[in-house]
N, C-alpha and C positions, 0 to 999 in steps of 0.2 A: 144871537147867542151872546150871554153876559157871563163873565169870570166876575165873580164879586172878592176884592180885597180889604180886610180890615187889618188894622197897627195902628200902634200909639207909638209915642214919643216919650213916656213914662217920666215926665217929669213930675216930681214930688210935689204936693201942695207949699205954698211958701209959708215960713212958720219961722219963730226965732229961737235961736237956741241950738241950732243945728252944728254948728263949728263957731268955735269962738271969735270975732272978728270977722264974719265972711254972711249977708245976708242971701237973700234968695235971690238976687236979681245983681249983684257983685261979686263977679267970679274974683280973684286972687291967685300970684303966684305965689308959692311956699317953697322953698328948695328948688328950684325948677320944675316944680309940676303944677299942675292949673288944679284950683279947688273951684267948685262952685255946685249949684243945684243941677243935677242933671249934666254933668261935665263927663259923665263917665257912664250914663245908663242906658236904656232901649232906644235909642235913637234910632235904630237901624231899618225898620219895619217899613217906610216910605222909601229910604234910598233903596233897599233890598231889592223890594220888588219893581221901583223903574228901572235898579240896573238890569233884572231878573229879563223885564221885558222888552230893554234897548238890547239886550245880548241875542233874544229870540229872533228879535227884527233883524240886526245885524245877518244872523245864519239864516236869514229868508224865511224865517216861519210865518204866516200867514195867523194873525193873531185874531181873535174874537173879540167883540167890545169888552173892554175891561174896567170896570168902576172900582175905586177905594176911595175906603173913608179912613181918616187917620185924625186922631185926637190926642189929646193932652190931657182929660181928664180922667184916666183910667187908674189912677192911684187914688182917687178919690171915689171910686166906686161908677164912675161914667155916667154918672147922672144927668146928662144932657143926650145920651146916645139915643135912647127912644123917640125924643122928640124929633131929633134929625132923621132918623129912619121913615119917621109918619111923614115927615115934610117932604123927604126926596123919595119915598115911596114910588113914585110914575117915573121918575127920572132911573132908580135903580134899575126897575123892571123885575124880572123875574129869573132871576141868576140860574146857571145850569150847574156850578161850582162854586163852592166858597172856601177862601184861603185865609186862614188866619194867623198872623205872626206873632205869636203870645204864647210864652210860656210852654207848656208839653200838651200833649193829647193821648187821653187814657184807651179811648175808644172812637169808632170811627161812627159810632152814632148819631153823634152830636157836636155840634162847636164849642169847644173849649177854650174859655178866656180866664185871665187872672184878674180880677177884678183889684188883686191886693196878695201881698205874702207876706202879710201882717196879721192875716186872720180876718179881715174884711167879710162878713156874712150879712145879707138881707134874706131874709126869709118868717114865712108865717108857718106856726107849727101848732096843729091844733090834735091835742089826747083826749079822747073819750073813754072810760071803761065803764061806763054802766050810762043810761039814758034818764037816772034822775039822781039826784042828792041821796047820801044815806047817811042818817045820825047812829052814830053807835049804839047798839043795843036794841034799835029798830028792827034790822034785818039782821038775819045770818049768812054766814059766808064770807070768802075773802075777795077783796076787790083790790085788785094793783093799784099803786098811787100813782097818777098820772103825771107828777114832776119826776117820780123814779125812772118812766118809762121815757119821758123826755130827753132828760138827763142820761140814759143809756143811750139813744138816739143820736143824740150828742157826741157822745163819747166814742159811737163806731165812726166818727168824723175825724176826732183828732183824741189821740191819746193825753185824759185829762194830766198824768203825771210827767209825761217825757214830752208832750206838745208836739 
């Protein structure tokens, strides 16, 4: 029996211009406060998982096999995650439960991950209104605009006015 834990340490990709005089790998103390990339970010998942498991062990709870993947590419879309899951598939096995230490859970039917809190979306959307092209005047009837359908679907995900 295996339990699977996913977490990330949520460090932003390096870039310039984040804060004047502070680079992506050069922390700085200003007014007795630490500034730097990831200095106050979601680094909790790995530590929380290990502390929770350690706490259960100290209470004498017999734990099943526990597997955890922790990554630092989450804010860039977790581009390497599928590769590692494929490579580690045999070692991970067939977990009976998945625990995701990230964001929120809107339902219990799927595993919810936040790949970005800034609108990162990777999707393929195909909208079809009819089986062949229609030239105005050739056929009668009203066909909906596929662009308008796609825009309406995206607007259901995020309000275009308020975000």
